[in-house]
N, CA, C and O of each residue as an XYZ file, in Angstrom:
220
protein
N     -32.571     18.829     18.560
C     -31.954     17.525     19.033
C     -31.601     16.632     17.922
O     -30.563     15.976     18.018
N     -32.354     16.526     16.863
C     -32.288     15.572     15.757
C     -30.824     16.121     14.950
O     -29.975     15.382     14.452
N     -30.808     17.343     14.977
C     -29.724     17.927     14.065
C     -28.366     17.544     14.771
O     -27.396     17.210     14.091
N     -28.316     17.601     16.188
C     -27.065     17.195     16.979
C     -26.904     15.732     16.646
O     -25.770     15.481     16.236
N     -27.609     14.833     16.698
C     -27.617     13.411     16.384
C     -27.073     13.297     15.100
O     -26.116     12.550     14.897
N     -27.633     14.024     14.136
C     -27.214     13.703     12.689
C     -25.827     14.248     12.452
O     -25.132     13.646     11.633
N     -25.311     15.355     13.088
C     -23.979     15.863     13.158
C     -23.040     15.041     13.678
O     -21.902     14.970     13.214
N     -23.493     14.300     14.771
C     -22.647     13.409     15.468
C     -22.322     12.106     14.457
O     -21.220     11.618     14.206
N     -23.405     11.777     14.051
C     -23.197     10.529     13.001
C     -22.385     10.920     11.913
O     -21.480     10.176     11.533
N     -22.647     12.186     11.282
C     -21.866     12.359     10.003
C     -20.401     12.563     10.546
O     -19.537     12.220      9.739
N     -20.006     12.987     11.589
C     -18.615     13.081     12.031
C     -17.946     11.749     12.133
O     -16.848     11.496     11.638
N     -18.685     10.922     12.807
C     -18.384      9.543     12.972
C     -17.926      9.041     11.526
O     -16.765      8.705     11.294
N     -18.805      9.025     10.711
C     -18.788      8.469      9.409
C     -17.538      8.987      8.629
O     -16.818      8.232      7.974
N     -17.325     10.385      8.754
C     -16.339     10.984      8.123
C     -14.975     10.382      8.671
O     -14.078      9.973      7.935
N     -14.935     10.382     10.115
C     -13.671      9.871     10.622
C     -13.316      8.329     10.250
O     -12.141      7.970     10.179
N     -14.180      7.618     10.063
C     -14.170      6.252      9.849
C     -13.672      6.119      8.319
O     -12.839      5.303      7.923
N     -14.308      7.031      7.580
C     -13.804      7.000      5.851
C     -12.406      7.396      6.033
O     -11.577      6.731      5.411
N     -11.945      8.461      6.851
C     -10.540      8.934      6.697
C      -9.743      7.775      7.108
O      -8.747      7.480      6.448
N     -10.097      7.066      8.172
C      -9.170      5.974      8.860
C      -9.031      4.840      7.676
O      -7.925      4.378      7.396
N     -10.155      4.452      7.045
C     -10.125      3.497      6.035
C      -9.268      3.804      4.624
O      -8.693      2.979      3.914
N      -9.360      5.126      4.463
C      -8.689      5.666      3.233
C      -7.187      5.617      3.706
O      -6.364      5.294      2.849
N      -6.787      5.872      4.842
C      -5.402      5.656      5.232
C      -4.855      4.312      5.297
O      -3.768      3.981      4.824
N      -5.690      3.537      5.926
C      -5.222      2.045      5.747
C      -5.044      1.464      4.271
O      -4.161      0.642      4.026
N      -5.918      1.927      3.315
C      -5.834      1.556      1.963
C      -4.549      2.081      1.455
O      -3.846      1.362      0.745
N      -4.199      3.260      1.761
C      -2.968      3.999      1.105
C      -1.737      3.045      1.660
O      -0.942      2.457      0.927
N      -1.741      3.012      3.037
C      -0.332      2.221      3.584
C      -0.273      0.768      2.938
O       0.816      0.300      2.605
N      -1.561     -0.001      2.751
C      -1.394     -1.099      1.991
C      -0.846     -0.996      0.540
O      -0.022     -1.807      0.119
N      -1.283     -0.071     -0.139
C      -0.967     -0.002     -1.439
C       0.784      0.448     -1.368
O       1.574      0.049     -2.224
N       1.109      1.147     -0.450
C       2.531      1.335     -0.362
C       3.421      0.300     -0.317
O       4.408      0.152     -1.038
N       2.956     -0.546      0.727
C       3.641     -1.709      1.103
C       3.629     -2.785     -0.081
O       4.593     -3.509     -0.329
N       2.626     -2.797     -0.663
C       2.546     -3.734     -2.139
C       3.566     -3.217     -3.043
O       4.419     -3.988     -3.485
N       3.555     -1.826     -3.398
C       4.559     -1.354     -4.209
C       5.898     -1.657     -3.847
O       6.668     -1.963     -4.757
N       6.339     -1.623     -2.599
C       7.362     -1.994     -2.007
C       7.905     -3.275     -2.336
O       9.078     -3.459     -2.661
N       6.884     -4.292     -2.230
C       7.239     -5.669     -2.284
C       7.440     -5.909     -3.858
O       8.364     -6.664     -4.162
N       6.757     -5.410     -4.782
C       6.850     -5.422     -6.159
C       8.427     -5.085     -6.623
O       9.185     -5.838     -7.235
N       8.695     -3.698     -6.136
C      10.060     -3.328     -6.270
C      11.128     -4.201     -5.772
O      12.161     -4.305     -6.433
N      10.967     -4.894     -4.576
C      11.780     -5.844     -4.178
C      11.836     -6.985     -5.089
O      12.945     -7.480     -5.289
N      10.865     -7.453     -5.643
C      10.621     -8.483     -6.465
C      11.405     -8.214     -7.724
O      12.003     -9.136     -8.278
N      11.423     -7.100     -8.151
C      12.177     -6.387     -9.541
C      13.600     -6.563     -9.086
O      14.353     -7.269     -9.758
N      13.972     -6.038     -8.116
C      15.397     -6.107     -7.828
C      16.113     -7.563     -7.622
O      17.237     -7.872     -8.017
N      15.236     -8.334     -6.948
C      15.671     -9.800     -6.862
C      15.834    -10.444     -8.215
O      16.852    -11.064     -8.520
N      14.891    -10.295     -8.946
C      14.780    -10.800    -10.615
C      16.203    -10.427    -11.316
O      17.024    -11.201    -11.809
N      16.250     -8.874    -11.204
C      17.479     -8.219    -11.912
C      18.637     -8.901    -11.501
O      19.419     -9.277    -12.373
N      18.911     -9.154    -10.144
C      20.102     -9.627     -9.364
C      20.071    -11.171    -10.115
O      21.081    -11.473    -10.751
N      19.189    -11.941    -10.070
C      19.396    -13.209    -10.654
C      19.686    -13.288    -12.100
O      20.445    -14.112    -12.610
N      18.961    -12.281    -12.781
C      19.488    -12.291    -14.256
C      20.877    -12.056    -14.410
O      21.550    -12.733    -15.188
N      21.435    -10.982    -13.599
C      22.875    -10.805    -13.680
C      23.805    -12.078    -13.273
O      24.827    -12.382    -13.888
N      23.401    -12.633    -12.377
C      24.178    -13.972    -12.063
C      23.968    -14.870    -13.237
O      24.990    -15.429    -13.633
N      23.052    -15.084    -13.769
C      22.907    -16.086    -14.758
C      23.832    -15.526    -16.210
O      24.357    -16.355    -16.954
N      23.908    -14.412    -16.403
C      24.777    -13.828    -17.471
C      26.216    -14.004    -16.881
O      27.147    -14.339    -17.612
N      26.361    -13.795    -15.685
C      27.935    -13.891    -15.413
C      28.290    -15.278    -15.412
O      29.458    -15.575    -15.663
N      27.356    -16.264    -15.138
C      27.732    -17.910    -15.104
C      28.031    -18.107    -16.450
O      29.082    -18.646    -16.798
N      27.015    -17.631    -17.394
C      27.154    -18.105    -18.835
C      28.302    -17.559    -19.545
O      28.632    -18.041    -20.629
N      28.979    -16.519    -18.981
C      30.344    -15.864    -19.663
C      31.481    -16.756    -19.048
O      32.493    -16.826    -19.745
N      31.491    -17.430    -17.897
C      32.382    -18.037    -17.416
C      32.914    -19.254    -18.298
O      33.841    -19.953    -17.890
């Protein structure tokens, strides 16, 4: 009976670890997306500044 209880707890711990790992991965992907968006915005602003200075 003790083995069954240990196996049950081990499976729950494994499932929780998997879910936490997936949520961390999703958070990282969203963070990278925001960083790339910031780079694109900065590049566009720099391009506008160059265009204004040429006029």
